[in-house]
C-alpha positions in Angstrom: -29.4 -34.7 -14.0 -27.4 -34.5 -17.2 -27.8 -32.3 -20.3 -25.7 -33.7 -23.1 -25.0 -32.6 -26.7 -27.1 -29.5 -27.2 -29.2 -30.2 -30.3 -29.3 -26.6 -31.4 -26.6 -24.1 -30.6 -29.0 -21.2 -30.8 -28.3 -17.6 -29.7 -29.4 -18.1 -26.0 -27.0 -21.1 -25.8 -24.1 -19.1 -27.2 -25.0 -16.2 -24.8 -25.0 -18.6 -21.9 -21.6 -20.0 -22.8 -19.9 -16.7 -23.6 -21.4 -14.1 -21.2 -22.3 -16.3 -18.2 -19.4 -18.8 -18.3 -16.8 -17.1 -20.5 -16.6 -20.1 -22.8 -16.0 -19.2 -26.5 -15.0 -21.0 -29.7 -13.4 -23.4 -30.3 -14.7 -24.5 -26.9 -18.3 -25.5 -26.2 -20.4 -27.0 -23.4 -21.1 -30.7 -23.8 -22.8 -31.5 -20.5 -24.1 -30.1 -17.2 -24.3 -32.2 -14.1 -26.4 -31.1 -11.1 -25.7 -32.8 -7.8 -28.6 -31.8 -5.5 -27.1 -33.4 -2.3 -23.7 -31.8 -2.7 -25.2 -28.6 -4.0 -22.8 -28.5 -6.9 -23.0 -27.9 -10.6 -20.3 -29.4 -12.9 -20.1 -28.0 -16.4 -18.0 -30.0 -18.9 -16.4 -28.1 -21.8 -14.7 -29.6 -24.8 -12.7 -28.3 -27.7 -12.9 -29.7 -31.2 -10.2 -32.4 -31.4 -9.5 -31.4 -35.0 -8.5 -27.8 -34.0 -5.2 -26.7 -35.4 -2.8 -25.0 -33.0 0.0 -22.6 -33.7 2.7 -20.7 -31.8 1.1 -17.4 -30.6 4.0 -15.2 -31.9 5.6 -17.0 -34.8 2.2 -18.5 -36.0 4.1 -21.7 -36.9 2.0 -24.9 -36.7 2.3 -26.9 -33.4 1.6 -30.6 -32.9 -0.6 -32.1 -30.2 1.5 -33.4 -27.2 -1.1 -34.6 -24.6 -4.4 -33.9 -22.9 -4.7 -33.0 -19.2 -7.9 -32.9 -17.1 -8.4 -29.5 -15.4 -11.0 -28.1 -13.1 -11.8 -24.4 -12.4 -14.0 -22.9 -9.7 -16.7 -20.6 -11.1 -19.2 -18.2 -9.7 -22.0 -20.0 -7.8 -25.1 -20.8 -9.7 -28.2 -20.1 -7.5 -26.1 -20.8 -4.4 -24.8 -24.0 -6.0 -21.0 -24.3 -6.1 -20.1 -24.3 -9.8 -17.1 -25.9 -11.5 -16.0 -26.0 -15.1 -14.2 -29.2 -16.2 -12.2 -29.7 -19.4 -9.5 -31.8 -20.9 -6.9 -29.2 -22.0 -4.4 -29.9 -24.8 -0.7 -29.3 -24.5 1.2 -28.7 -27.8 4.7 -29.0 -28.9 6.1 -26.1 -30.9 8.7 -26.4 -33.7 11.4 -25.1 -31.4 10.8 -28.1 -29.1 9.0 -26.2 -26.3 5.8 -27.6 -24.8 2.9 -25.3 -23.8 -0.5 -25.9 -22.3 -3.2 -24.1 -24.3 -4.8 -21.2 -22.5 -8.6 -21.5 -22.0 -10.8 -18.5 -22.7 -12.6 -18.6 -19.3 -9.5 -18.5 -17.0 -6.0 -17.0 -16.9 -3.1 -19.4 -17.5 -2.2 -21.6 -14.5 -5.1 -20.3 -12.5 -7.8 -22.7 -11.1 -10.5 -20.1 -10.8 -12.4 -18.5 -13.7 -12.0 -14.9 -14.8 -15.5 -14.0 -13.8 -15.1 -15.4 -10.3 -11.7 -13.5 -10.0 -13.4 -10.3 -11.1 -16.2 -10.7 -8.6 -13.7 -11.3 -5.8 -11.8 -8.2 -6.7 -15.0 -6.1 -6.7 -16.0 -7.5 -3.3 -12.5 -6.8 -1.9 -12.5 -3.2 -3.1 -15.9 -2.7 -1.5 -15.3 -4.6 1.8 -11.5 -4.4 2.3 -11.5 -7.6 4.4 -10.0 -10.7 2.9 -11.5 -13.1 5.4 -15.0 -11.7 5.0 -14.8 -11.9 1.2 -13.6 -15.5 1.4 -16.5 -16.3 3.6 -19.0 -14.5 1.4 -17.7 -16.2 -1.8 -17.2 -19.6 -0.1 -13.5 -19.7 -0.9 -10.5 -20.5 1.2 -8.0 -17.8 2.2 -5.4 -19.1 -0.1 -7.6 -18.8 -3.2 -8.5 -15.2 -2.4 -4.8 -14.4 -1.8 -3.9 -15.9 -5.1 -6.6 -13.7 -6.8 -5.1 -10.6 -5.1 -1.6 -11.5 -6.1 -2.5 -12.1 -9.8 -4.5 -8.8 -9.8 -1.5 -6.8 -8.4 0.9 -8.4 -10.9 -1.5 -7.4 -13.7 -1.8 -3.9 -12.3 2.0 -3.4 -12.0 2.5 -4.5 -15.6 -0.2 -2.0 -16.8 1.0 0.9 -14.8 2.5 3.7 -16.8 5.9 5.0 -15.9 4.8 8.6 -15.6 7.1 11.2 -14.0 6.7 11.5 -10.2 7.9 15.0 -9.2 7.1 14.7 -5.5 7.5 11.5 -3.5 7.4 10.5 0.1 9.3 7.8 1.9 8.3 6.3 5.2 8.7 3.1 7.3 6.0 0.9 8.7 6.2 -2.0 11.2 4.1 -4.8 9.7 4.5 -7.4 12.4 5.9 -7.9 15.9 9.6 -8.0 16.5 10.5 -4.7 14.9 10.1 -6.0 11.3 9.8 -3.0 9.1 8.9 -2.2 5.5 10.0 0.9 3.6 7.2 2.5 1.6 7.5 4.8 -1.4 4.5 7.1 -2.0 3.5 9.2 -5.0 2.3 12.3 -3.3 0.7 13.9 -6.3 -1.5 10.9 -7.0 -1.9 9.9 -3.4 -0.9 6.3 -3.9 1.7 3.8 -2.8 4.2 3.2 -5.6 5.9 0.2 -4.0 7.4 -1.2 -0.8 10.2 -3.5 0.2 11.1 -5.3 3.4 13.6 -3.6 5.7 14.6 0.0 6.3 18.3 -0.1 5.8 20.1 1.9 3.0 20.2 -1.1 0.7 16.5 -1.6 1.2 15.8 2.0 0.3 18.0 1.8 -2.7 16.1 -1.3 -3.9 12.8 0.6 -3.4 13.9 3.6 -5.4 15.1 1.1 -8.0 11.5 0.3 -8.8 11.4 3.7 -10.5 12.7 3.8 -14.1 15.8 5.8 -14.9 13.6 8.6 -16.4 11.4 8.7 -13.3 14.4 8.9 -10.9 15.7 11.8 -13.0 12.4 13.5 -12.8 11.9 13.4 -9.0 12.2 17.0 -7.7 11.8 16.4 -3.9 11.2 13.6 -1.4 9.5 14.2 1.9 10.8 11.9 4.7 11.7 11.6 8.3 15.3 12.2 9.4 16.3 8.6 8.9 19.9 8.5 7.7 19.4 5.3 5.6 16.7 7.0 3.5 18.8 10.2 3.2 21.8 8.2 1.9 19.7 6.2 -0.6 18.1 9.4 -2.0 21.4 11.1 -2.4 22.7 8.0 -4.3 19.6 7.2 -6.4 17.9 10.6 -7.0 20.5 13.1 -8.2 18.0 15.9 -8.9 15.8 15.5 -5.8 15.8 17.7 -2.7 15.4 16.1 0.6 12.4 17.7 2.5 12.3 16.9 6.2 8.8 16.3 7.0 6.8 18.9 8.8 4.7 16.3 10.7 7.7 14.4 12.0 9.4 17.6 13.2 6.3 18.6 15.1 6.3 15.1 16.6 9.9 15.5 17.7 9.0 18.9 19.4 6.0 17.4 21.1 8.2 14.6 22.5 10.7 17.1 23.7 8.0 19.1 25.6 6.8 15.8 27.1 10.4 15.0 28.1 10.6 18.3 30.0 7.2 17.7 31.6 8.2 14.2 32.8 11.4 15.5 34.4 9.7 18.5 36.0 6.8 16.4 37.2 9.2 14.0 39.0 10.9 17.0 40.7 7.5 18.5 41.8 6.2 15.2 43.1 9.2 14.9 45.4 8.1 18.3 46.9 4.4 17.2 47.1 3.3 19.4 44.2 0.9 17.6 41.8 0.5 20.6 39.4 1.6 18.6 36.3 -0.4 15.4 37.2 -2.5 14.1 34.3 -1.5 17.0 32.1 0.4 15.2 29.4 -2.1 15.6 26.6 -2.8 19.2 27.3 0.8 20.1 26.5 0.5 18.2 23.2 -2.4 20.4 22.0 -2.1 23.6 20.0 -3.8 26.6 21.6 -3.2 29.7 19.4 -5.3 31.7 21.9 -4.7 30.6 25.5 -8.1 32.0 26.5 -9.8 29.3 24.6 -8.9 26.7 27.3 -9.1 28.0 30.9 -7.7 24.9 32.5 -4.6 25.0 30.3 -4.3 28.8 30.8 -3.9 28.4 34.5 -1.5 25.5 34.0 0.6 27.5 31.5 0.7 30.5 33.9 2.2 28.4 36.7 5.7 29.5 35.8 6.9 26.1 34.9 9.8 24.9 32.7 7.2 22.9 30.8 5.4 26.2 30.0 8.7 27.5 28.5 9.2 24.3 26.5 5.6 24.5 25.2 6.1 28.1 24.2 9.2 27.3 22.2 7.5 24.4 20.5 4.5 26.6 19.6 6.7 29.5 18.3 8.4 27.2 15.8 5.1 26.7 14.0 5.6 30.2 12.5 8.4 28.8 10.5 6.0 26.9 8.2 4.3 30.1 7.1 7.3 31.7 5.4 7.5 31.9 1.6 11.1 32.9 1.2 14.0 30.8 2.3 16.1 33.7 3.5 13.4 34.9 5.9 12.8 31.4 7.1 16.5 30.9 7.7 16.6 34.1 9.8 13.6 33.0 11.8 15.2 29.6 12.5 18.5 31.2 13.7 16.5 33.5 16.1 14.4 30.6 17.4 17.5 28.4 17.8 19.2 31.2 19.8 16.2 31.3 22.3 16.3 27.5 22.6 20.0 27.4 23.5 19.3 30.0 26.2 16.4 28.0 27.6 18.6 25.3 29.3 15.9 22.8 28.4 17.9 19.8 27.2 15.1 17.9 25.3 14.3 21.0 23.3 17.9 21.8 22.7 18.5 18.3 21.3 15.7 18.7 18.8 17.0 22.2 17.8 20.5 20.8 17.3 19.1 18.0 15.1 17.2 20.5 13.0 20.3 22.7 12.7 22.4 19.8 11.4 19.8 19.2 8.7 18.7 22.8 8.2 18.8 22.6 4.4 16.3 19.7 4.4 14.1 21.7 6.8 14.4 24.8 4.6 13.5 22.8 1.5 9.9 22.7 2.7 9.7 26.4 1.9 10.7 25.6 -1.7 8.5 22.6 -2.3 5.8 22.8 0.4 5.3 19.0 0.5 4.7 16.8 3.6 4.3 13.2 4.3 0.7 13.9 5.3 -0.5 11.6 2.5 1.9 9.0 3.6 0.7 9.2 7.2 -2.9 9.0 6.0 -2.0 5.9 4.0 -0.2 4.5 7.0 -3.4 4.5 8.9 -5.0 2.5 6.1 -2.0 0.2 6.2 -2.7 -0.4 9.9 -6.3 -1.2 9.0 -5.1 -3.7 6.4 -2.9 -5.4 9.0 -5.8 -5.5 11.5 -8.2 -6.9 9.0 -5.7 -9.6 8.1 -5.2 -10.3 11.8 -1.4 -10.0 11.4 0.6 -10.8 8.3 3.6 -13.1 8.8 5.0 -13.0 5.3 6.1 -9.7 3.7 5.1 -10.7 0.1 1.4 -11.1 1.4 1.7 -7.7 3.1 3.0 -6.1 -0.1 0.2 -7.6 -2.2 -2.4 -6.2 0.2 -0.9 -2.7 0.4 -0.6 -2.4 -3.4 -4.0 -4.0 -4.0 -5.8 -1.4 -1.8 -3.5 1.6 -1.9 -1.6 1.3 -5.2 -4.4 2.6 -7.4 -3.7 -0.1 -9.9 -5.9 -1.3 -12.8 -6.8 -4.7 -11.2 -9.4 -5.8 -13.7 -9.3 -9.2 -15.3 -8.6 -9.0 -19.0 
């Protein structure tokens, strides 16, 4: 079936070309071919061969160089795969450069139309699963990945360089073999700013370099784990920023210390035939402000164990986060540290010594009251991205997905 040379280019025809296909002057549809067996629609577009071309900036006239046949995948038409085919001119500018003319229905060097790309973006934002969207849209994985990459590039170019006063830095393993990425989060807008491969100092410096000079000067505080590479990079790149050692990570260190005491004591009790601590790991990791609310834990806690003492020291430190004045918080820490040293519980003592060595970063929480909670929440979303992608081998693809779903970028097709 062929439709050639529309006799009357009336309003419906123009609407079909512009709104449905994205084809606009000086281009027009000259034929439509329907292949019922292959379930494919091929739309041929042409441009007036007498069209005059000029340099987009200088407006100087350009001469025709050659014609190249191109094909673009478009949105399906009634479940029929639809393609736009056109011979595209390349022109030679007066400075000697040669450029292929951009068509109105697709971005330069892309082989899918803008309308198809926008539909894929909408599906991805709703579904979050690249493979599923590729299946729904009847596209291959590479095409969807290309659409995502182009969308992220657009979004990064459109992103304003507004001041980020509070940031968070974290690391994430994105594939097996201890391959890490360093992630910079904008805590105020709850978004990923950018990420780089690796977690060494030079990687963190590169990551912070994605901020403009004005942005780096405007950062007041950065929440992070006690990772020396990140600390060194922040000191070097963010002269006005305080390091805030993250509340969540400190709580994690204390929980691990309590579990370390439990393991050691459990081994000693088992040798004596005492199974008091058997299967109790997760009870000690909970928070029980009122011991009466959990009877099984209350009896365990009252068993006069070293683990009970470790748990009590861990729980008592939670009071530190309620202080509003640095002087009072510092006094509390000194008193708590003194009790830990007397406890003779090595795992807890190691954590206390680590906190003492970085006390200023711990105290900075009282000043800024920021945590990496947003980063941790986004980390869970990063894990979901990895699972949905069934493992990402190449870091650039991982970066594209994280920024696509968590960067809060303007991804729309122009």
